[in-house]
TIDRENKE-906214 format. One record per residue (C-alpha): residue number from 1; residue in three letters; x, y, z. Coordinates in Angstrom, 3 decimals. Each point is the difference from the previous one (the first is absolute). Layout:
<pt><resi>NUM</resi><resn>Ala</resn><px>X</px><py>Y</py><pz>Z</pz></pt>
...
END
This chain:
<pt><resi>1</resi><resn>Met</resn><px>-9.450</px><py>-4.485</py><pz>11.654</pz></pt>
<pt><resi>2</resi><resn>Lys</resn><px>-2.744</px><py>-1.714</py><pz>-0.380</pz></pt>
<pt><resi>3</resi><resn>Val</resn><px>-4.167</px><py>1.239</py><pz>0.556</pz></pt>
<pt><resi>4</resi><resn>Asp</resn><px>-2.564</px><py>-2.103</py><pz>1.401</pz></pt>
<pt><resi>5</resi><resn>Gly</resn><px>-2.569</px><py>1.363</py><pz>-2.433</pz></pt>
<pt><resi>6</resi><resn>Lys</resn><px>-2.416</px><py>-1.160</py><pz>-2.834</pz></pt>
<pt><resi>7</resi><resn>Asp</resn><px>-1.494</px><py>1.997</py><pz>-3.261</pz></pt>
<pt><resi>8</resi><resn>Leu</resn><px>2.821</px><py>3.098</py><pz>0.663</pz></pt>
<pt><resi>9</resi><resn>Ala</resn><px>-0.080</px><py>2.616</py><pz>-1.914</pz></pt>
<pt><resi>10</resi><resn>Val</resn><px>3.185</px><py>-0.053</py><pz>-2.318</pz></pt>
<pt><resi>11</resi><resn>Leu</resn><px>1.320</px><py>3.326</py><pz>-0.868</pz></pt>
<pt><resi>12</resi><resn>Pro</resn><px>0.807</px><py>0.369</py><pz>-3.560</pz></pt>
<pt><resi>13</resi><resn>Leu</resn><px>3.657</px><py>0.704</py><pz>-0.671</pz></pt>
<pt><resi>14</resi><resn>Ala</resn><px>0.607</px><py>2.927</py><pz>-2.756</pz></pt>
<pt><resi>15</resi><resn>Asp</resn><px>2.909</px><py>0.139</py><pz>-2.492</pz></pt>
<pt><resi>16</resi><resn>Ser</resn><px>2.271</px><py>2.623</py><pz>1.623</pz></pt>
<pt><resi>17</resi><resn>Asp</resn><px>1.990</px><py>1.064</py><pz>-2.486</pz></pt>
<pt><resi>18</resi><resn>Arg</resn><px>-3.157</px><py>1.203</py><pz>-1.848</pz></pt>
<pt><resi>19</resi><resn>Val</resn><px>-0.342</px><py>2.454</py><pz>3.285</pz></pt>
<pt><resi>20</resi><resn>Arg</resn><px>0.767</px><py>3.303</py><pz>-1.335</pz></pt>
<pt><resi>21</resi><resn>Val</resn><px>1.104</px><py>3.043</py><pz>2.194</pz></pt>
<pt><resi>22</resi><resn>Gly</resn><px>-3.063</px><py>1.874</py><pz>1.386</pz></pt>
<pt><resi>23</resi><resn>Asp</resn><px>-2.436</px><py>-3.020</py><pz>0.246</pz></pt>
<pt><resi>24</resi><resn>Val</resn><px>-2.217</px><py>0.407</py><pz>2.915</pz></pt>
<pt><resi>25</resi><resn>Ala</resn><px>1.451</px><py>-2.422</py><pz>2.977</pz></pt>
<pt><resi>26</resi><resn>Leu</resn><px>-1.949</px><py>-1.152</py><pz>3.214</pz></pt>
<pt><resi>27</resi><resn>Ala</resn><px>1.831</px><py>-1.713</py><pz>2.556</pz></pt>
<pt><resi>28</resi><resn>Ile</resn><px>-1.446</px><py>-2.403</py><pz>2.316</pz></pt>
<pt><resi>29</resi><resn>Gly</resn><px>1.657</px><py>-0.840</py><pz>3.119</pz></pt>
<pt><resi>30</resi><resn>Asn</resn><px>-0.462</px><py>0.498</py><pz>4.024</pz></pt>
<pt><resi>31</resi><resn>Pro</resn><px>1.930</px><py>3.317</py><pz>0.537</pz></pt>
<pt><resi>32</resi><resn>Leu</resn><px>1.555</px><py>0.358</py><pz>3.495</pz></pt>
<pt><resi>33</resi><resn>Gly</resn><px>-2.738</px><py>-3.058</py><pz>1.769</pz></pt>
<pt><resi>34</resi><resn>Val</resn><px>-3.067</px><py>2.441</py><pz>-0.386</pz></pt>
<pt><resi>35</resi><resn>Gly</resn><px>-1.916</px><py>-2.499</py><pz>-2.997</pz></pt>
<pt><resi>36</resi><resn>Gln</resn><px>-0.345</px><py>-1.145</py><pz>-2.896</pz></pt>
<pt><resi>37</resi><resn>Thr</resn><px>0.465</px><py>3.344</py><pz>-2.335</pz></pt>
<pt><resi>38</resi><resn>Val</resn><px>-0.110</px><py>0.897</py><pz>-3.504</pz></pt>
<pt><resi>39</resi><resn>Thr</resn><px>2.078</px><py>3.344</py><pz>-1.112</pz></pt>
<pt><resi>40</resi><resn>Ala</resn><px>0.152</px><py>1.795</py><pz>-3.165</pz></pt>
<pt><resi>41</resi><resn>Gly</resn><px>2.932</px><py>1.399</py><pz>-2.670</pz></pt>
<pt><resi>42</resi><resn>Ile</resn><px>1.519</px><py>-0.370</py><pz>-3.162</pz></pt>
<pt><resi>43</resi><resn>Ile</resn><px>2.807</px><py>-2.158</py><pz>-1.569</pz></pt>
<pt><resi>44</resi><resn>Ser</resn><px>2.862</px><py>2.236</py><pz>0.601</pz></pt>
<pt><resi>45</resi><resn>Ala</resn><px>2.707</px><py>-1.290</py><pz>-1.934</pz></pt>
<pt><resi>46</resi><resn>Lys</resn><px>1.014</px><py>-3.663</py><pz>-1.032</pz></pt>
<pt><resi>47</resi><resn>Gly</resn><px>3.702</px><py>-2.036</py><pz>0.049</pz></pt>
<pt><resi>48</resi><resn>Arg</resn><px>0.863</px><py>1.922</py><pz>3.170</pz></pt>
<pt><resi>49</resi><resn>Ser</resn><px>2.867</px><py>-1.431</py><pz>2.438</pz></pt>
<pt><resi>50</resi><resn>Thr</resn><px>-0.154</px><py>1.055</py><pz>3.618</pz></pt>
<pt><resi>51</resi><resn>Gly</resn><px>3.643</px><py>-0.377</py><pz>0.990</pz></pt>
<pt><resi>52</resi><resn>Leu</resn><px>-0.906</px><py>-1.627</py><pz>3.182</pz></pt>
<pt><resi>53</resi><resn>Ser</resn><px>0.904</px><py>-3.730</py><pz>-1.115</pz></pt>
<pt><resi>54</resi><resn>Asp</resn><px>3.375</px><py>-1.214</py><pz>-2.617</pz></pt>
<pt><resi>55</resi><resn>Gly</resn><px>-2.302</px><py>1.902</py><pz>-2.955</pz></pt>
<pt><resi>56</resi><resn>Ser</resn><px>-0.262</px><py>-3.699</py><pz>-1.240</pz></pt>
<pt><resi>57</resi><resn>Phe</resn><px>-3.042</px><py>-0.515</py><pz>-1.860</pz></pt>
<pt><resi>58</resi><resn>Glu</resn><px>-2.105</px><py>2.782</py><pz>1.212</pz></pt>
<pt><resi>59</resi><resn>Asp</resn><px>-2.563</px><py>1.724</py><pz>-2.649</pz></pt>
<pt><resi>60</resi><resn>Phe</resn><px>-2.164</px><py>1.474</py><pz>2.418</pz></pt>
<pt><resi>61</resi><resn>Leu</resn><px>-3.574</px><py>1.625</py><pz>-0.759</pz></pt>
<pt><resi>62</resi><resn>Gln</resn><px>0.037</px><py>3.482</py><pz>1.742</pz></pt>
<pt><resi>63</resi><resn>Thr</resn><px>-3.323</px><py>1.533</py><pz>0.861</pz></pt>
<pt><resi>64</resi><resn>Asp</resn><px>-0.860</px><py>2.997</py><pz>2.205</pz></pt>
<pt><resi>65</resi><resn>Ala</resn><px>-3.720</px><py>-2.306</py><pz>1.302</pz></pt>
<pt><resi>66</resi><resn>Pro</resn><px>0.801</px><py>0.633</py><pz>4.010</pz></pt>
<pt><resi>67</resi><resn>Ile</resn><px>2.002</px><py>-3.128</py><pz>1.329</pz></pt>
<pt><resi>68</resi><resn>Asn</resn><px>1.301</px><py>-0.527</py><pz>3.417</pz></pt>
<pt><resi>69</resi><resn>Gln</resn><px>0.914</px><py>-2.327</py><pz>2.205</pz></pt>
<pt><resi>70</resi><resn>Gly</resn><px>-2.210</px><py>-2.985</py><pz>-0.252</pz></pt>
<pt><resi>71</resi><resn>Asn</resn><px>-0.793</px><py>0.439</py><pz>-3.697</pz></pt>
<pt><resi>72</resi><resn>Ser</resn><px>2.982</px><py>-2.360</py><pz>-0.726</pz></pt>
<pt><resi>73</resi><resn>Gly</resn><px>-1.252</px><py>-3.014</py><pz>-1.780</pz></pt>
<pt><resi>74</resi><resn>Gly</resn><px>-3.253</px><py>1.194</py><pz>-0.946</pz></pt>
<pt><resi>75</resi><resn>Ala</resn><px>-1.510</px><py>0.798</py><pz>-3.319</pz></pt>
<pt><resi>76</resi><resn>Leu</resn><px>0.673</px><py>2.942</py><pz>-2.358</pz></pt>
<pt><resi>77</resi><resn>Ile</resn><px>-2.706</px><py>-0.147</py><pz>-2.707</pz></pt>
<pt><resi>78</resi><resn>Asn</resn><px>-1.383</px><py>1.741</py><pz>-2.808</pz></pt>
<pt><resi>79</resi><resn>Thr</resn><px>-3.528</px><py>0.894</py><pz>-0.395</pz></pt>
<pt><resi>80</resi><resn>Arg</resn><px>-0.882</px><py>-3.200</py><pz>-1.893</pz></pt>
<pt><resi>81</resi><resn>Gly</resn><px>0.703</px><py>-1.284</py><pz>3.025</pz></pt>
<pt><resi>82</resi><resn>Glu</resn><px>3.554</px><py>-2.085</py><pz>-1.029</pz></pt>
<pt><resi>83</resi><resn>Leu</resn><px>2.708</px><py>-0.097</py><pz>1.884</pz></pt>
<pt><resi>84</resi><resn>Val</resn><px>2.954</px><py>1.769</py><pz>-1.380</pz></pt>
<pt><resi>85</resi><resn>Gly</resn><px>1.986</px><py>-0.506</py><pz>2.887</pz></pt>
<pt><resi>86</resi><resn>Ile</resn><px>0.498</px><py>-0.201</py><pz>3.849</pz></pt>
<pt><resi>87</resi><resn>Asn</resn><px>1.459</px><py>2.643</py><pz>2.253</pz></pt>
<pt><resi>88</resi><resn>Ser</resn><px>3.465</px><py>-0.365</py><pz>1.060</pz></pt>
<pt><resi>89</resi><resn>Gln</resn><px>1.529</px><py>3.029</py><pz>1.705</pz></pt>
<pt><resi>90</resi><resn>Ile</resn><px>-0.446</px><py>3.493</py><pz>0.117</pz></pt>
<pt><resi>91</resi><resn>Leu</resn><px>2.846</px><py>2.492</py><pz>0.161</pz></pt>
<pt><resi>92</resi><resn>Ser</resn><px>-0.218</px><py>2.430</py><pz>2.829</pz></pt>
<pt><resi>93</resi><resn>Pro</resn><px>2.264</px><py>2.297</py><pz>2.270</pz></pt>
<pt><resi>94</resi><resn>Ser</resn><px>-3.054</px><py>-0.611</py><pz>2.590</pz></pt>
<pt><resi>95</resi><resn>Gly</resn><px>-1.065</px><py>-3.269</py><pz>-0.419</pz></pt>
<pt><resi>96</resi><resn>Gly</resn><px>-3.529</px><py>1.186</py><pz>-0.780</pz></pt>
<pt><resi>97</resi><resn>Asn</resn><px>-1.230</px><py>0.233</py><pz>-3.636</pz></pt>
<pt><resi>98</resi><resn>Ile</resn><px>1.364</px><py>2.985</py><pz>-1.932</pz></pt>
<pt><resi>99</resi><resn>Gly</resn><px>-1.609</px><py>-1.242</py><pz>-3.745</pz></pt>
<pt><resi>100</resi><resn>Ile</resn><px>2.912</px><py>-1.841</py><pz>-0.793</pz></pt>
<pt><resi>101</resi><resn>Gly</resn><px>-1.297</px><py>-3.638</py><pz>0.068</pz></pt>
<pt><resi>102</resi><resn>Phe</resn><px>1.359</px><py>-3.151</py><pz>-2.048</pz></pt>
<pt><resi>103</resi><resn>Ala</resn><px>-1.395</px><py>-3.488</py><pz>-1.141</pz></pt>
<pt><resi>104</resi><resn>Ile</resn><px>1.513</px><py>-2.872</py><pz>-0.980</pz></pt>
<pt><resi>105</resi><resn>Pro</resn><px>-1.794</px><py>-0.476</py><pz>-4.180</pz></pt>
<pt><resi>106</resi><resn>Ser</resn><px>-2.310</px><py>-2.570</py><pz>-0.320</pz></pt>
<pt><resi>107</resi><resn>Asn</resn><px>2.205</px><py>-1.619</py><pz>-2.797</pz></pt>
<pt><resi>108</resi><resn>Met</resn><px>2.472</px><py>-0.397</py><pz>2.409</pz></pt>
<pt><resi>109</resi><resn>Ala</resn><px>-2.165</px><py>-1.325</py><pz>2.771</pz></pt>
<pt><resi>110</resi><resn>Arg</resn><px>-1.227</px><py>-2.610</py><pz>-2.592</pz></pt>
<pt><resi>111</resi><resn>Asn</resn><px>3.361</px><py>-1.463</py><pz>-1.415</pz></pt>
<pt><resi>112</resi><resn>Val</resn><px>1.240</px><py>-0.330</py><pz>3.818</pz></pt>
<pt><resi>113</resi><resn>Ser</resn><px>-3.427</px><py>-1.709</py><pz>1.058</pz></pt>
<pt><resi>114</resi><resn>Glu</resn><px>-0.030</px><py>-2.150</py><pz>-3.179</pz></pt>
<pt><resi>115</resi><resn>Gln</resn><px>3.737</px><py>-1.179</py><pz>0.477</pz></pt>
<pt><resi>116</resi><resn>Leu</resn><px>-0.961</px><py>-0.681</py><pz>3.643</pz></pt>
<pt><resi>117</resi><resn>Ile</resn><px>-2.298</px><py>-2.068</py><pz>-0.813</pz></pt>
<pt><resi>118</resi><resn>Lys</resn><px>1.365</px><py>-2.353</py><pz>-2.368</pz></pt>
<pt><resi>119</resi><resn>Thr</resn><px>3.549</px><py>-0.164</py><pz>1.443</pz></pt>
<pt><resi>120</resi><resn>Gly</resn><px>-0.131</px><py>1.554</py><pz>3.502</pz></pt>
<pt><resi>121</resi><resn>Lys</resn><px>2.381</px><py>2.729</py><pz>-0.557</pz></pt>
<pt><resi>122</resi><resn>Val</resn><px>1.289</px><py>2.757</py><pz>-2.215</pz></pt>
<pt><resi>123</resi><resn>Arg</resn><px>2.023</px><py>0.221</py><pz>-2.936</pz></pt>
<pt><resi>124</resi><resn>Arg</resn><px>1.520</px><py>2.743</py><pz>-1.936</pz></pt>
<pt><resi>125</resi><resn>Gly</resn><px>1.468</px><py>0.979</py><pz>-2.834</pz></pt>
<pt><resi>126</resi><resn>Gln</resn><px>4.081</px><py>0.802</py><pz>-0.164</pz></pt>
<pt><resi>127</resi><resn>Leu</resn><px>1.869</px><py>1.536</py><pz>-2.199</pz></pt>
<pt><resi>128</resi><resn>Gly</resn><px>3.363</px><py>0.299</py><pz>1.938</pz></pt>
<pt><resi>129</resi><resn>Val</resn><px>0.903</px><py>3.260</py><pz>-0.616</pz></pt>
<pt><resi>130</resi><resn>Ala</resn><px>1.215</px><py>2.753</py><pz>2.987</pz></pt>
<pt><resi>131</resi><resn>Ile</resn><px>-1.251</px><py>3.522</py><pz>-1.036</pz></pt>
<pt><resi>132</resi><resn>Glu</resn><px>0.571</px><py>3.644</py><pz>0.612</pz></pt>
<pt><resi>133</resi><resn>Pro</resn><px>-1.993</px><py>2.884</py><pz>-0.754</pz></pt>
<pt><resi>134</resi><resn>Val</resn><px>0.717</px><py>2.141</py><pz>-3.198</pz></pt>
<pt><resi>135</resi><resn>Thr</resn><px>0.864</px><py>3.422</py><pz>1.006</pz></pt>
<pt><resi>136</resi><resn>Pro</resn><px>0.548</px><py>3.105</py><pz>-1.649</pz></pt>
<pt><resi>137</resi><resn>Glu</resn><px>3.869</px><py>0.208</py><pz>0.015</pz></pt>
<pt><resi>138</resi><resn>Leu</resn><px>-0.277</px><py>-4.026</py><pz>-0.924</pz></pt>
<pt><resi>139</resi><resn>Ala</resn><px>-2.334</px><py>0.645</py><pz>-2.645</pz></pt>
<pt><resi>140</resi><resn>Ser</resn><px>1.864</px><py>2.779</py><pz>-1.409</pz></pt>
<pt><resi>141</resi><resn>Lys</resn><px>3.676</px><py>-1.628</py><pz>0.508</pz></pt>
<pt><resi>142</resi><resn>Leu</resn><px>-1.915</px><py>-2.706</py><pz>-2.353</pz></pt>
<pt><resi>143</resi><resn>Gly</resn><px>-0.606</px><py>2.715</py><pz>-2.227</pz></pt>
<pt><resi>144</resi><resn>Met</resn><px>-3.991</px><py>-1.287</py><pz>-0.006</pz></pt>
<pt><resi>145</resi><resn>Lys</resn><px>-2.311</px><py>3.071</py><pz>-0.393</pz></pt>
<pt><resi>146</resi><resn>Glu</resn><px>-2.611</px><py>-0.924</py><pz>2.898</pz></pt>
<pt><resi>147</resi><resn>Val</resn><px>0.220</px><py>-1.084</py><pz>3.016</pz></pt>
<pt><resi>148</resi><resn>Arg</resn><px>-1.869</px><py>-3.661</py><pz>0.312</pz></pt>
<pt><resi>149</resi><resn>Gly</resn><px>0.490</px><py>-3.479</py><pz>0.366</pz></pt>
<pt><resi>150</resi><resn>Val</resn><px>2.342</px><py>-2.057</py><pz>2.224</pz></pt>
<pt><resi>151</resi><resn>Met</resn><px>3.718</px><py>-0.841</py><pz>-0.074</pz></pt>
<pt><resi>152</resi><resn>Val</resn><px>1.141</px><py>-3.312</py><pz>0.535</pz></pt>
<pt><resi>153</resi><resn>Gly</resn><px>2.618</px><py>-0.033</py><pz>2.824</pz></pt>
<pt><resi>154</resi><resn>Ala</resn><px>0.639</px><py>-3.918</py><pz>-0.395</pz></pt>
<pt><resi>155</resi><resn>Val</resn><px>-0.972</px><py>-3.078</py><pz>-1.374</pz></pt>
<pt><resi>156</resi><resn>Ser</resn><px>-0.378</px><py>-3.147</py><pz>1.556</pz></pt>
<pt><resi>157</resi><resn>Pro</resn><px>2.008</px><py>-3.084</py><pz>-1.776</pz></pt>
<pt><resi>158</resi><resn>Asn</resn><px>-2.411</px><py>-2.205</py><pz>-2.061</pz></pt>
<pt><resi>159</resi><resn>Ser</resn><px>-3.169</px><py>1.976</py><pz>1.071</pz></pt>
<pt><resi>160</resi><resn>Pro</resn><px>-2.625</px><py>0.859</py><pz>-2.300</pz></pt>
<pt><resi>161</resi><resn>Ala</resn><px>1.421</px><py>3.693</py><pz>-0.712</pz></pt>
<pt><resi>162</resi><resn>Ala</resn><px>3.769</px><py>-1.524</py><pz>-0.942</pz></pt>
<pt><resi>163</resi><resn>Arg</resn><px>-1.797</px><py>-2.545</py><pz>-2.483</pz></pt>
<pt><resi>164</resi><resn>Ala</resn><px>-2.305</px><py>2.765</py><pz>-1.631</pz></pt>
<pt><resi>165</resi><resn>Gly</resn><px>3.345</px><py>1.716</py><pz>-0.367</pz></pt>
<pt><resi>166</resi><resn>Ile</resn><px>-0.391</px><py>2.852</py><pz>2.945</pz></pt>
<pt><resi>167</resi><resn>Arg</resn><px>3.438</px><py>1.385</py><pz>0.805</pz></pt>
<pt><resi>168</resi><resn>Glu</resn><px>1.339</px><py>2.054</py><pz>3.003</pz></pt>
<pt><resi>169</resi><resn>Gly</resn><px>-0.596</px><py>3.964</py><pz>-1.375</pz></pt>
<pt><resi>170</resi><resn>Asp</resn><px>-2.686</px><py>-0.669</py><pz>-1.992</pz></pt>
<pt><resi>171</resi><resn>Val</resn><px>-3.367</px><py>1.804</py><pz>0.506</pz></pt>
<pt><resi>172</resi><resn>Ile</resn><px>-3.061</px><py>-1.504</py><pz>0.069</pz></pt>
<pt><resi>173</resi><resn>Leu</resn><px>-2.616</px><py>2.691</py><pz>-1.855</pz></pt>
<pt><resi>174</resi><resn>Ala</resn><px>-2.948</px><py>-2.674</py><pz>-0.071</pz></pt>
<pt><resi>175</resi><resn>Phe</resn><px>-0.766</px><py>-3.744</py><pz>0.630</pz></pt>
<pt><resi>176</resi><resn>Asn</resn><px>-2.726</px><py>-1.543</py><pz>-2.386</pz></pt>
<pt><resi>177</resi><resn>Gly</resn><px>-0.832</px><py>3.448</py><pz>-1.619</pz></pt>
<pt><resi>178</resi><resn>Ala</resn><px>-0.725</px><py>1.729</py><pz>3.421</pz></pt>
<pt><resi>179</resi><resn>Pro</resn><px>1.891</px><py>2.765</py><pz>0.658</pz></pt>
<pt><resi>180</resi><resn>Val</resn><px>2.382</px><py>-0.236</py><pz>3.132</pz></pt>
<pt><resi>181</resi><resn>Thr</resn><px>0.070</px><py>3.203</py><pz>2.245</pz></pt>
<pt><resi>182</resi><resn>Asp</resn><px>1.861</px><py>-1.836</py><pz>3.231</pz></pt>
<pt><resi>183</resi><resn>Gly</resn><px>1.154</px><py>-3.097</py><pz>1.798</pz></pt>
<pt><resi>184</resi><resn>Asn</resn><px>-3.644</px><py>-0.771</py><pz>1.716</pz></pt>
<pt><resi>185</resi><resn>Thr</resn><px>-1.948</px><py>0.162</py><pz>-3.798</pz></pt>
<pt><resi>186</resi><resn>Leu</resn><px>3.142</px><py>-2.537</py><pz>-1.137</pz></pt>
<pt><resi>187</resi><resn>Ser</resn><px>-0.923</px><py>-2.352</py><pz>2.911</pz></pt>
<pt><resi>188</resi><resn>Arg</resn><px>-3.835</px><py>0.491</py><pz>-1.713</pz></pt>
<pt><resi>189</resi><resn>Tyr</resn><px>0.849</px><py>-1.209</py><pz>-3.004</pz></pt>
<pt><resi>190</resi><resn>Arg</resn><px>0.669</px><py>-4.169</py><pz>0.363</pz></pt>
<pt><resi>191</resi><resn>Gly</resn><px>0.790</px><py>-1.691</py><pz>-3.552</pz></pt>
<pt><resi>192</resi><resn>Arg</resn><px>2.483</px><py>0.459</py><pz>-2.260</pz></pt>
<pt><resi>193</resi><resn>Val</resn><px>1.878</px><py>3.543</py><pz>0.115</pz></pt>
<pt><resi>194</resi><resn>Ala</resn><px>-0.925</px><py>2.087</py><pz>-3.406</pz></pt>
<pt><resi>195</resi><resn>Ser</resn><px>3.192</px><py>0.540</py><pz>-2.545</pz></pt>
<pt><resi>196</resi><resn>Lys</resn><px>-0.491</px><py>3.688</py><pz>-0.197</pz></pt>
<pt><resi>197</resi><resn>Arg</resn><px>2.653</px><py>0.822</py><pz>2.203</pz></pt>
<pt><resi>198</resi><resn>Trp</resn><px>2.696</px><py>2.630</py><pz>-0.279</pz></pt>
<pt><resi>199</resi><resn>Arg</resn><px>3.283</px><py>-1.309</py><pz>-0.125</pz></pt>
<pt><resi>200</resi><resn>Ser</resn><px>3.420</px><py>1.509</py><pz>2.006</pz></pt>
<pt><resi>201</resi><resn>Pro</resn><px>3.024</px><py>1.223</py><pz>-2.426</pz></pt>
END
């Protein structure tokens, strides 16, 4: 999108990884076509997956700041006037705001925009594994003391995971030292797989 204009103010991008649950959040947009509107709320959760897509690379900030149709693409800012997210969607049985809105984190937006500017396309890391959730039954079968991580159902030949020694039946507990709670978490942690993992018998 190109905008004709000069000396336009630039909204600074915050480090969305530093956003905390409970932080004040302001949503800006044009809900239902009524005109430019600002609503207030808090950050309700981080790392949310809405289940409205295939789940790949979902890492939404959840907010209870009122968001309705027309807010999508608008800014979610903190009290310092920094962009923490881009309003994206809501969860609602009626189609109206019920206090469950989602925003794309600013760090993800920054990464995508920088790649588009530099190369014209977006590339994402690939591990080369198919994963399954760890259920209480599976954790008990494997002798795990708690339900956590994700189980590797398949490993693609010659993939980064295969070269790192990941095998079918492994349970990945952490990624570069960060705990893995589900498949969506693993999708967000790109880079080298942490060596800490539960090896199935």
